[in-house]
C-alpha positions as CSV (number, residue, x, y, z in Angstrom):
1,M,-316.4,26.0,-93.3
2,E,-316.1,23.1,-94.3
3,Q,-313.4,23.0,-96.1
4,L,-311.4,24.6,-93.0
5,G,-313.0,20.8,-90.8
6,I,-315.3,23.0,-88.9
7,N,-318.9,20.8,-89.2
8,P,-321.7,23.0,-88.4
9,L,-323.5,20.0,-86.6
10,I,-320.9,19.0,-84.6
11,I,-320.0,22.6,-83.2
12,G,-324.5,23.0,-82.6
13,I,-324.3,19.8,-81.0
14,Q,-321.2,20.9,-78.8
15,M,-322.9,24.0,-77.3
16,F,-326.1,22.0,-76.8
17,N,-324.5,19.4,-74.4
18,F,-322.3,22.4,-72.9
19,I,-325.6,23.7,-71.9
20,V,-327.3,20.7,-70.9
21,L,-323.9,20.6,-68.5
22,L,-324.1,23.4,-67.4
23,Y,-327.9,23.1,-66.4
24,V,-327.3,19.7,-64.3
25,M,-324.2,21.0,-62.5
26,K,-326.1,24.1,-61.8
27,R,-329.0,22.0,-60.4
28,L,-327.5,19.3,-59.0
29,L,-324.3,20.5,-57.7
30,Y,-324.2,24.6,-57.2
31,R,-327.9,25.2,-55.5
32,P,-327.0,22.5,-52.3
33,L,-323.7,23.8,-52.0
34,M,-324.8,27.1,-51.3
35,D,-327.3,25.7,-49.2
36,V,-324.5,23.9,-46.8
37,L,-322.2,27.1,-47.4
38,E,-325.4,29.3,-46.2
39,K,-326.2,26.6,-43.4
40,R,-322.8,26.9,-42.2
41,Q,-322.6,30.3,-41.9
42,Q,-326.0,30.1,-39.6
43,Q,-324.0,27.8,-37.2
44,I,-321.2,29.9,-37.5
45,A,-322.8,32.9,-36.4
46,A,-325.0,30.7,-33.9
47,S,-321.7,29.5,-32.4
48,E,-320.2,33.4,-32.0
49,E,-323.7,34.8,-30.6
50,L,-323.4,31.4,-28.0
51,R,-319.8,32.5,-27.1
52,S,-320.8,36.2,-26.8
53,E,-323.1,35.0,-24.1
54,L,-321.2,32.6,-22.4
55,N,-318.9,35.6,-21.8
56,K,-320.9,38.0,-20.6
57,E,-322.0,35.1,-18.4
58,R,-318.3,34.9,-17.2
59,D,-317.5,38.1,-16.8
60,N,-320.8,38.7,-14.5
61,L,-320.0,35.5,-12.5
62,H,-316.6,36.8,-12.5
63,K,-318.2,40.5,-10.8
64,E,-320.7,38.4,-9.0
65,R,-317.6,36.5,-7.1
66,E,-315.7,40.1,-6.6
67,Q,-318.9,41.3,-5.0
68,M,-318.7,38.4,-2.8
69,V,-315.5,38.1,-1.6
70,K,-315.8,42.3,-1.1
71,E,-319.0,41.2,1.5
72,T,-317.3,38.6,3.1
73,R,-314.3,40.6,3.6
74,K,-316.5,43.4,4.8
75,Q,-318.6,40.9,7.3
76,A,-314.8,39.9,8.6
77,E,-313.3,43.1,9.1
78,Q,-317.0,44.1,10.7
79,M,-316.5,41.0,12.9
80,V,-312.6,41.5,13.9
81,I,-313.6,45.7,15.0
82,E,-316.9,44.1,17.1
83,A,-314.3,41.4,18.8
84,R,-311.7,44.1,19.3
85,Q,-314.4,46.0,21.7
86,R,-315.8,43.6,23.7
87,G,-312.4,42.7,24.4
88,E,-311.4,46.0,25.4
89,K,-313.8,46.3,27.5
90,L,-313.5,42.7,29.4
91,A,-310.4,42.2,32.0
92,K,-307.0,40.9,30.3
93,Q,-308.3,37.0,31.0
94,L,-311.4,37.9,28.6
95,E,-309.4,40.2,26.4
96,T,-307.3,36.6,25.4
97,D,-310.8,35.0,25.1
98,A,-312.2,37.7,22.6
99,Q,-309.0,37.8,20.7
100,K,-309.2,33.9,19.6
101,H,-313.1,33.9,19.0
102,A,-312.0,37.0,16.2
103,E,-309.2,34.8,14.8
104,N,-311.1,31.7,14.7
105,L,-314.0,33.7,12.3
106,I,-311.4,35.6,10.6
107,V,-309.5,31.8,9.2
108,Q,-313.4,30.0,9.3
109,G,-314.3,32.5,7.2
110,R,-311.4,33.0,4.4
111,K,-312.1,28.9,4.8
112,D,-315.7,29.5,3.4
113,L,-315.1,32.1,1.1
114,A,-311.9,29.5,-0.7
115,L,-314.6,26.4,-0.5
116,R,-317.5,29.3,-2.2
117,E,-314.8,30.0,-5.1
118,A,-313.6,26.6,-5.6
119,E,-317.4,25.6,-6.1
120,M,-318.2,28.6,-8.3
121,W,-315.6,27.6,-10.7
122,N,-316.2,24.4,-10.5
123,Q,-319.5,24.8,-11.8
124,M,-318.5,27.6,-14.8
125,R,-315.7,25.2,-16.2
126,K,-317.9,22.4,-15.9
127,E,-321.3,24.3,-18.4
128,V,-318.3,26.1,-19.9
129,K,-317.1,22.7,-21.0
130,Q,-320.2,21.1,-21.4
131,V,-321.1,23.9,-23.9
132,A,-318.1,23.2,-26.0
133,I,-318.8,19.6,-26.4
134,E,-321.8,19.9,-27.1
135,V,-321.3,22.7,-29.9
136,A,-318.3,20.7,-30.8
137,E,-320.8,17.7,-31.5
138,Q,-323.1,20.0,-33.5
139,V,-320.5,21.3,-35.9
140,L,-319.1,17.7,-36.2
141,K,-322.6,15.6,-37.1
142,D,-323.4,18.8,-39.9
143,G,-320.6,17.6,-42.6
144,V,-317.6,17.9,-41.9
145,T,-315.3,15.2,-43.2
146,P,-313.5,12.0,-41.0
147,D,-310.3,13.5,-40.7
148,Q,-311.3,16.8,-40.1
149,Q,-313.6,15.1,-37.4
150,K,-310.7,14.3,-35.8
151,Q,-308.8,17.4,-36.3
152,L,-311.3,19.7,-34.7
153,A,-312.1,16.5,-32.1
154,D,-308.0,16.6,-31.2
155,Q,-308.2,20.4,-31.0
156,S,-311.2,21.0,-28.7
157,V,-309.9,17.9,-25.9
158,R,-307.0,19.9,-26.3
159,R,-308.4,23.4,-25.3
160,L,-310.9,21.8,-22.9
161,K,-307.5,20.0,-20.8
162,E,-306.0,23.8,-20.8
163,Y,-308.4,25.1,-19.7
164,G,-309.4,22.8,-16.8
165,S,-305.8,23.1,-15.8
């Protein structure tokens, strides 16, 4: 082999160096990298679960709001019917007063309904924004580069602005 310019001792040393290099890389790079990837995957799964729960909660709030709207409408309609029945029984002078009273109740019911709906939406927006901010902060704390942090923060702010509009 030495006639071909191959030194078995150097080849053996090179093989040993390569094996040591593989061992060090596996020990210092591969395992920690796999741990980081596994933690990241767990965080993503937790975020997906949280998003699913938030969607369910949003749907439940929407159903509750619809139910409240139906109940309020039924109550308002019932009040109108009662006001009309009383108005028909009374003289013309009392009929006018009863109609004004019924109309005032309807207007107030609509105002109350609009106020409740606005309060529910505002509360839901605040909660969704807070959860989104907390999730984003957690993701950013767990090993994202500064460039990625800036990009994620910008995306989150844009989404929150779009949602708030």
